[in-house]
C-alpha positions as CSV (number, residue, x, y, z in Angstrom):
1,X,127.1,62.2,136.7
2,X,129.2,59.3,135.8
3,X,128.2,59.2,132.1
4,X,129.5,62.8,131.6
5,X,133.0,61.7,132.6
6,X,133.1,58.5,130.5
7,X,133.0,59.4,126.8
8,X,131.8,55.9,125.7
9,X,128.9,56.1,128.1
10,X,128.0,59.6,126.9
11,X,127.8,58.3,123.3
12,X,125.7,55.4,124.3
13,X,123.2,57.6,126.2
14,X,123.1,60.1,123.4
15,X,122.5,57.4,120.7
16,X,119.8,55.8,122.8
17,X,118.1,59.1,123.3
18,X,118.1,59.8,119.6
19,X,116.8,56.3,118.9
20,X,114.0,56.6,121.4
21,X,113.0,60.0,119.9
22,X,113.0,58.6,116.4
23,X,110.8,55.6,117.5
24,X,108.4,58.0,119.3
25,X,108.2,60.2,116.2
26,X,107.5,57.2,114.0
27,X,104.7,56.0,116.3
28,X,103.1,59.4,116.5
29,X,103.2,59.9,112.8
30,X,102.0,56.4,111.9
31,X,99.2,56.0,114.4
32,X,98.2,59.3,115.8
33,X,98.4,61.9,113.0
34,X,97.2,59.8,110.0
35,X,93.5,59.4,108.9
36,X,92.5,55.8,108.7
37,X,91.9,54.6,105.1
38,X,88.6,53.5,103.8
39,X,90.1,50.0,103.1
40,X,90.2,49.4,106.8
41,X,86.5,50.2,107.3
42,X,84.0,48.2,105.3
43,X,81.1,50.6,105.8
44,X,83.0,53.4,104.2
45,X,83.5,51.4,100.9
46,X,79.8,51.8,100.1
47,X,79.8,55.5,100.9
48,X,82.9,55.9,98.7
49,X,81.2,54.1,95.7
50,X,78.1,56.4,96.2
51,X,80.2,59.5,96.3
52,X,82.1,58.4,93.2
53,X,78.8,57.8,91.4
54,X,77.6,61.3,92.4
55,X,80.9,62.8,91.3
56,X,80.7,61.2,87.9
57,X,77.1,62.4,87.5
58,X,78.2,66.0,88.3
59,X,81.0,65.7,85.8
60,X,78.5,64.6,83.1
61,X,76.3,67.5,84.0
62,X,79.1,70.0,83.5
63,X,80.7,68.2,80.5
64,X,80.6,70.3,77.4
65,X,79.2,68.8,74.3
66,X,79.7,69.8,70.6
67,X,78.3,73.2,69.7
68,X,76.2,73.2,66.5
69,X,75.8,76.7,65.0
70,X,72.5,78.0,63.6
71,X,73.5,81.3,62.1
72,X,71.8,84.3,60.5
73,X,68.2,83.8,61.6
74,X,66.2,86.9,60.7
75,X,62.8,87.5,62.3
76,X,60.1,90.2,61.8
77,X,58.6,90.7,65.3
78,X,54.8,90.7,65.6
79,X,53.2,94.1,65.2
80,X,56.1,95.7,63.3
81,X,54.6,95.4,59.8
82,X,58.0,94.3,58.5
83,X,59.6,97.7,59.4
84,X,61.8,96.2,62.1
85,X,63.7,92.9,62.2
86,X,65.9,90.9,64.5
87,X,68.9,89.0,63.4
88,X,70.2,86.3,65.7
89,X,72.6,83.4,65.7
90,X,72.3,80.4,68.0
91,X,74.7,77.8,69.3
92,X,73.1,74.5,70.2
93,X,75.1,72.5,72.7
94,X,74.6,68.8,72.2
95,X,74.8,66.3,75.0
96,X,78.2,64.6,75.3
97,X,78.4,61.7,72.9
98,X,75.6,63.0,70.6
99,X,76.4,63.6,67.0
100,X,75.5,66.7,65.1
101,X,74.2,64.5,62.2
102,X,70.6,64.4,63.5
103,X,70.6,68.2,64.0
104,X,72.0,68.8,60.6
105,X,69.5,66.5,59.0
106,X,66.6,68.3,60.6
107,X,68.1,71.9,60.4
108,X,65.4,73.2,58.0
109,X,62.6,72.0,60.3
110,X,64.5,73.4,63.4
111,X,64.9,76.8,61.8
112,X,61.2,76.9,60.8
113,X,60.1,76.0,64.3
114,X,62.3,78.7,65.8
115,X,61.1,81.3,63.3
116,X,57.5,80.5,64.1
117,X,58.1,80.8,67.8
118,X,60.1,84.0,67.6
119,X,58.0,85.8,65.0
120,X,54.9,85.5,67.3
121,X,56.6,87.8,69.9
122,X,56.3,91.5,69.9
123,X,59.3,93.9,69.7
124,X,59.0,94.9,73.4
125,X,59.6,91.3,74.4
126,X,63.0,91.4,72.7
127,X,64.0,94.8,73.9
128,X,63.6,93.8,77.5
129,X,66.9,92.0,78.2
130,X,65.5,90.2,81.2
131,X,63.4,88.1,78.7
132,X,66.5,86.6,77.1
133,X,66.6,83.6,79.5
134,X,62.9,82.9,78.9
135,X,63.4,83.1,75.1
136,X,66.4,80.8,75.4
137,X,64.3,78.2,77.3
138,X,61.4,78.5,74.9
139,X,63.8,77.9,72.0
140,X,65.2,74.8,73.8
141,X,61.6,73.5,74.3
142,X,60.8,74.0,70.6
143,X,64.0,72.2,69.6
144,X,63.3,69.3,71.9
145,X,59.8,69.0,70.3
146,X,61.3,69.0,66.8
147,X,64.1,66.5,67.2
148,X,64.5,63.5,69.4
149,X,64.8,64.4,73.1
150,X,68.2,64.2,74.7
151,X,70.3,65.5,71.7
152,X,70.4,69.2,72.5
153,X,71.4,70.1,76.1
154,X,71.5,73.9,76.0
155,X,70.9,76.9,73.7
156,X,73.2,79.9,73.5
157,X,72.4,83.2,71.8
158,X,75.6,84.1,70.1
159,X,74.4,87.1,68.2
160,X,71.4,89.3,68.7
161,X,70.7,92.5,66.7
162,X,67.5,94.6,66.6
163,X,67.0,96.9,63.6
């Protein structure tokens, strides 16, 4: 154990050991524990572009558009002889980038179409809460037949009162 007796030799051995460990750590971290980037693999670039396109489509699907309110719609359900009424308000979600101008311009026609659709239904259809989704879809279909397609994305029932 010659290097234990000579202090200079001990420092050289200790420094070289630390240097070798640092070099090994660098090599392990750089080449073993890292995931190769897509820039190094040309086949992966196409997959990345496709996944980016799908991600942007998903974002567009979940993007929230402007909400246009249709408030205080009053309906006499079929078969009630005017003794019962339903008061409801709707929120029309427009597709992102669509302006409410077209909806506002055609609001009287929209309300008339919605009134016609909803007044044909009996009171029992409104009382059963499981029908709400069906009614919402029917309102959306009626709206899409009344104004140009692609403007309204979704219909929300914001108030629903049965008297």
